[in-house]
Phi, psi and omega in degrees: 000130178254121178269110187265008184301324183275004180252101183281348185212143172215140178264171185297322181294323176292321178295320177295323177297321178295324176296317178297319177297316178301316179297316180296319179291322178300322179297336178262010181062039176242131178269138172249125175235153179239130182244150173058043174288141183230151171046237184298324179299314179302314183297315181291316181297319182287339179268349180271121182219159173233196180297337181265004179103179183287169174299151178276115184237136180237149179293325181222161176295325179297319177296320180296315179294319179297322179297331181260010177072024181256143176288150177293152180293152176278142181292000000 
């Protein structure tokens, strides 16, 4: 899980790299999710897609963990 909250900006080439990383991880049966994307990062990530669809993006880390059947971390 990549927490994108602290990243205020991402360019298209970085977003494409994340798609390539997601594809490589999928081949190894590993899911890549991105949580807490904001502003410009959200827009670029959601518009970046490949043949398998866009990156998996969640509003919060808790939503991402719940989607994968994982309990949220303890504070």
